[in-house]
C-alpha positions in Angstrom: -1.0 -64.1 -37.4 -0.7 -60.6 -39.0 1.8 -58.2 -37.3 2.3 -54.7 -38.8 5.1 -52.9 -37.2 5.9 -49.0 -37.6 4.5 -49.1 -40.9 4.7 -45.3 -42.7 3.6 -45.0 -46.3 4.1 -41.7 -48.1 3.0 -40.4 -51.6 5.6 -37.7 -52.2 4.9 -34.9 -49.6 1.8 -36.6 -48.2 2.0 -38.9 -45.3 -0.8 -41.5 -45.8 0.1 -43.9 -43.1 2.0 -42.7 -40.0 4.0 -45.1 -38.0 1.3 -47.8 -37.5 1.5 -50.7 -35.2 -1.2 -53.5 -34.6 -1.8 -57.1 -34.7 -4.6 -59.3 -35.9 -5.0 -62.9 -34.4 -5.8 -66.0 -36.3 -9.5 -66.3 -37.0 -10.4 -62.8 -35.9 -12.6 -60.4 -38.1 -10.7 -57.2 -37.8 -11.9 -53.9 -39.3 -10.3 -50.6 -40.0 -12.5 -47.5 -40.0 -12.2 -43.7 -40.4 -13.2 -40.8 -42.7 -12.1 -40.6 -46.3 -8.5 -39.9 -46.5 -7.6 -41.4 -43.0 -5.2 -43.9 -44.8 -7.1 -47.1 -44.2 -7.3 -48.1 -47.6 -3.6 -47.4 -48.1 -2.8 -49.6 -45.0 -4.8 -52.5 -46.5 -3.2 -52.3 -49.6 0.2 -52.1 -48.0 -0.7 -55.5 -46.4 -1.7 -57.1 -49.4 1.5 -56.0 -51.4 -0.2 -53.7 -53.7 1.7 -50.8 -52.1 5.1 -50.8 -50.6 5.8 -48.9 -47.4 8.7 -46.6 -46.9 9.4 -47.7 -43.4 8.1 -50.6 -41.3 7.3 -54.2 -41.6 4.4 -56.6 -42.4 4.6 -60.2 -41.3 2.2 -63.3 -41.7 2.6 -66.1 -39.2 6.0 -64.6 -38.1 7.2 -64.6 -41.9 8.2 -61.2 -43.1 6.4 -60.2 -46.2 7.3 -56.8 -46.6 9.3 -57.0 -49.8 7.0 -59.7 -51.3 4.7 -59.1 -54.4 1.0 -59.3 -53.7 1.1 -62.6 -55.7 3.7 -64.1 -53.3 1.8 -63.6 -50.2 -0.9 -65.7 -48.9 -3.7 -63.1 -49.2 -6.6 -62.5 -51.2 -8.6 -59.2 -51.6 -12.0 -58.4 -52.5 -12.2 -54.9 -53.8 -15.0 -52.2 -53.9 -15.1 -52.3 -57.7 -15.1 -56.3 -57.6 -12.7 -56.5 -60.6 -14.6 -59.7 -62.0 -13.7 -60.8 -65.5 -16.5 -59.9 -68.0 -15.5 -62.4 -70.5 -15.4 -65.4 -68.1 -18.6 -67.1 -66.6 -19.1 -67.2 -62.6 -17.5 -70.6 -62.4 -14.6 -69.4 -64.3 -14.1 -66.4 -62.2 -14.0 -68.4 -59.1 -11.7 -70.9 -60.4 -9.3 -68.3 -61.8 -7.2 -68.0 -58.9 -6.9 -71.7 -58.0 -5.7 -72.2 -61.7 -2.9 -69.6 -61.2 -2.0 -71.4 -57.9 -1.7 -74.8 -59.8 -4.7 -76.6 -58.3 -5.9 -79.6 -60.2 -9.0 -79.3 -62.7 -11.1 -81.8 -60.7 -10.2 -80.1 -57.5 -10.9 -76.7 -58.9 -14.3 -77.8 -59.9 -15.2 -79.3 -56.9 -14.0 -76.4 -54.9 -16.0 -73.8 -57.3 -19.2 -75.6 -56.4 -18.4 -75.6 -52.7 -17.9 -71.9 -52.6 -20.8 -71.2 -54.9 -23.1 -73.1 -52.2 -21.3 -71.5 -49.3 -22.3 -67.9 -50.8 -25.7 -69.0 -51.8 -25.2 -69.3 -55.5 -25.5 -73.0 -56.4 -26.6 -73.3 -60.1 -24.9 -70.0 -61.2 -21.6 -71.3 -62.5 -22.5 -71.2 -66.0 -24.1 -67.6 -66.1 -22.0 -64.6 -67.2 -21.3 -62.0 -64.6 -23.1 -59.2 -66.6 -26.4 -61.3 -66.0 -25.9 -61.1 -62.1 -27.4 -58.4 -59.7 -25.0 -56.2 -57.8 -25.3 -58.4 -54.9 -24.9 -61.6 -56.8 -21.8 -60.2 -58.2 -20.4 -59.3 -54.8 -21.1 -62.9 -53.6 -19.1 -64.1 -56.7 -16.0 -61.8 -56.0 -16.1 -63.0 -52.3 -16.3 -66.7 -53.3 -13.3 -66.1 -55.6 -11.2 -64.8 -53.0 -12.2 -67.5 -50.5 -11.6 -70.3 -53.0 -7.8 -69.8 -52.9 -8.0 -70.3 -49.3 -5.8 -67.6 -48.2 -4.2 -67.1 -44.6 -5.6 -63.8 -44.9 -8.8 -62.3 -46.7 -8.7 -58.6 -47.0 -11.8 -56.5 -47.9 -11.7 -53.0 -49.3 -15.1 -51.3 -48.8 -16.7 -54.2 -50.9 -20.3 -53.3 -49.7 -20.1 -49.6 -50.2 -21.9 -49.3 -53.9 -24.7 -51.3 -52.7 -28.1 -49.9 -51.6 -28.7 -49.9 -47.6 -31.0 -52.9 -47.5 -29.1 -55.1 -49.5 -25.7 -54.1 -47.8 -27.2 -55.1 -44.4 -28.0 -58.4 -45.9 -24.6 -58.9 -47.2 -22.8 -57.8 -44.1 -24.7 -60.5 -42.2 -23.9 -63.1 -45.0 -20.4 -62.0 -44.8 -20.4 -62.5 -41.2 -21.8 -65.8 -41.1 -19.2 -67.2 -43.9 -16.5 -65.7 -42.0 -17.4 -67.4 -38.9 -18.1 -70.8 -40.6 -14.7 -70.8 -42.1 -12.9 -69.5 -39.2 -11.3 -67.2 -41.8 -8.8 -64.3 -40.7 -10.1 -61.3 -42.4 -9.3 -57.4 -42.3 -12.2 -55.3 -43.6 -11.8 -51.6 -44.5 -14.9 -49.4 -44.3 -16.1 -45.9 -43.6 -19.3 -47.4 -42.4 -18.8 -47.7 -38.5 -22.2 -49.4 -38.0 -20.9 -52.1 -40.1 -17.8 -52.5 -38.3 -19.3 -52.3 -34.9 -21.9 -55.1 -35.6 -19.7 -57.7 -37.4 -16.2 -57.1 -35.9 -14.3 -58.9 -33.3 -12.0 -55.7 -33.0 -11.9 -52.4 -34.8 -9.1 -49.9 -35.5 -10.0 -46.4 -36.1 -7.7 -44.2 -38.2 -7.6 -40.4 -38.7 -5.1 -38.5 -41.0 -3.0 -41.6 -41.1 -2.8 -42.2 -37.6 -4.2 -45.1 -35.5 -6.4 -43.4 -33.0 -7.3 -46.5 -31.0 -7.9 -50.4 -31.5 -10.5 -52.1 -29.2 -13.6 -54.4 -29.1 -16.7 -52.5 -30.5 -17.9 -51.7 -26.9 -14.7 -50.5 -25.8 -14.2 -48.0 -28.6 -18.1 -46.7 -28.2 -17.9 -46.6 -24.3 -14.5 -45.7 -23.5 -12.9 -43.6 -26.3 -9.1 -43.0 -26.0 -9.2 -39.8 -27.8 -11.9 -37.1 -28.7 -11.6 -38.1 -32.6 -12.6 -41.5 -31.4 -15.5 -40.3 -29.3 -17.1 -38.0 -31.9 -16.5 -40.5 -34.8 -17.7 -43.6 -33.4 -21.8 -43.1 -32.9 -23.7 -40.1 -33.2 -22.7 -37.3 -30.7 -23.1 -33.7 -29.4 -20.3 -31.8 -27.8 -19.9 -28.8 -25.3 -17.1 -26.6 -24.8 -16.2 -24.8 -21.5 -13.5 -24.0 -18.8 -12.5 -26.3 -16.0 -13.3 -25.2 -12.5 -12.8 -28.4 -10.6 -11.3 -31.8 -10.9 -12.2 -34.7 -8.7 -12.0 -38.4 -8.6 -11.6 -38.9 -12.4 -14.6 -36.3 -13.2 -14.3 -32.7 -14.1 -16.7 -29.9 -14.1 -16.5 -27.2 -16.6 -18.5 -24.1 -17.2 -20.4 -23.2 -20.4 -19.2 -19.8 -21.5 -22.5 -17.9 -22.4 -25.1 -19.4 -20.0 -22.9 -20.2 -17.0 -24.3 -23.6 -16.8 -21.9 -26.4 -15.2 -21.3 -29.7 -16.9 -19.8 -32.6 -15.2 -18.3 -35.5 -17.1 -15.7 -38.1 -17.2 -12.0 -36.9 -17.4 -10.4 -38.9 -20.4 -7.2 -36.9 -20.3 -5.0 -35.6 -17.5 -6.8 -32.3 -17.1 -6.1 -29.6 -14.7 -8.2 -26.3 -13.4 -8.5 -23.8 -15.8 -8.0 -25.9 -18.8 -10.4 -25.5 -21.9 -12.3 -28.8 -22.6 -14.8 -30.5 -24.8 -17.4 -32.8 -23.4 -18.8 -35.3 -25.8 -22.2 -37.1 -25.2 -23.8 -39.8 -27.3 -27.2 -38.6 -28.6 -29.1 -41.6 -27.1 -27.7 -40.7 -23.7 -29.6 -37.6 -23.5 -32.8 -37.8 -21.2 -35.8 -35.7 -22.4 -38.5 -37.6 -20.2 -36.8 -37.4 -16.8 -34.0 -34.7 -17.0 -34.6 -33.7 -13.3 -32.8 -37.1 -12.3 -29.6 -36.0 -13.9 -26.9 -33.6 -12.6 -26.1 -32.3 -16.0 -29.2 -30.1 -17.2 -29.6 -27.7 -20.1 -32.8 -25.8 -21.4 -33.1 -25.2 -25.4 -35.4 -24.4 -28.0 -36.4 -26.9 -30.5 -34.8 -25.7 -33.7 -35.7 -28.8 -36.2 -37.7 -32.2 -35.6 -36.6 -35.3 -37.7 -39.1 -38.1 -37.1 -37.4 -41.7 -37.6 -40.0 -44.2 -36.7 -39.0 -45.5 -33.5 -36.7 -42.4 -32.6 -37.1 -38.7 -33.0 -34.1 -36.6 -33.6 -34.2 -33.0 -32.3 -31.9 -30.1 -32.9 -32.0 -27.7 -30.0 -30.7 -24.2 -29.9 -29.2 -24.1 -26.3 -27.9 -21.1 -24.4 -24.1 -21.4 -24.2 -24.1 -24.8 -25.9 -24.9 -23.7 -29.4 -26.8 -26.1 -31.6 -27.1 -29.7 -29.8 -28.5 -32.8 -31.6 -30.4 -35.3 -29.1 -32.4 -38.5 -29.9 -35.3 -39.6 -28.1 -37.7 -42.8 -28.2 -40.5 -41.3 -26.0 -43.9 -40.9 -27.6 -44.1 -37.0 -27.1 -44.8 -35.0 -30.3 -42.2 -32.1 -30.3 -42.7 -29.0 -32.2 -40.4 -26.2 -33.6 -40.0 -23.4 -31.0 -40.8 -25.6 -27.9 -38.6 -25.0 -24.9 -37.5 -28.4 -23.3 -34.8 -29.4 -21.0 -32.5 -32.3 -21.6 -30.5 -34.1 -18.8 -27.6 -36.7 -19.0 -25.4 -38.5 -16.3 -21.8 -37.5 -15.9 -20.6 -41.0 -17.0 -22.2 -40.5 -20.3 -20.0 -37.3 -21.0 -16.5 -38.1 -22.2 -14.2 -35.0 -21.6 -11.1 -34.0 -23.4 -8.6 -31.1 -23.2 -9.0 -28.9 -26.1 -5.5 -28.5 -27.9 -4.4 -24.8 -28.3 
């Protein structure tokens, strides 16, 4: 449905998007995540025709739209700042795009009511937008973009300005609306939790590069790069020197303590290489550390109670400061010495570039 091929976008000497190729299937909810400055919003703006790339191509349903202006493409964008028209009512905002498309008045009115109902705002058509809450304004912006019935819906961090509770509520509503309409959507966000929970597939970007594209489970459990391993989910890491490689696993020695850690080899790693092992916080076992081949002792430096879980910051000899999460009922105290264990399969190991 959407094919981006070898796309490159520069701003002067700054390379914002570097030779990105990806495909989005019809009806798919596809998210792009990455830290600030990774190029995700620039990529979305190129797809929507708001920016023009220096190299590469963009196609919708096998039609090359790279040189088309934004209004010539069958796309619609929901922006972070919403861009609602303050001098128009809710209904007028929603019908604006349809009017520009040449949709007849009666059809515009009918479709406006249809999409107000879809976003749970029936009866709000005559209100001014400044009478609405932030969440209601977000729904209006979504309804306005959907009402033009685009082939591709683009969402540029539309929930970023909302508080946590409202953000979770609206992300669930967005998911339901997208599924009900079978609407192809590309969603840009810095919030990986949102992306993992509502997306069919997710692309991870870093410094203009596309690090990995995959289903949420694949990115979490089988990261292709160290950046993906550390960016997706909360993790701790250890560095050391490889002393053995066998059957897809590497064992490496921590520099100060001499402890040996074993993990999955995610790269082609040889003996003597400098590596970094990444472990998700929830994979640490504080209740039965003796059941795992990987074990380290550390002193509790900080305790953060989170309700169902507790996050600990441990000062581990040879491993530095290491974060772990536990759901056990033990009350930990600063200064306490404890042992943590974890299975080799939970440690994704990558070679450290010199």
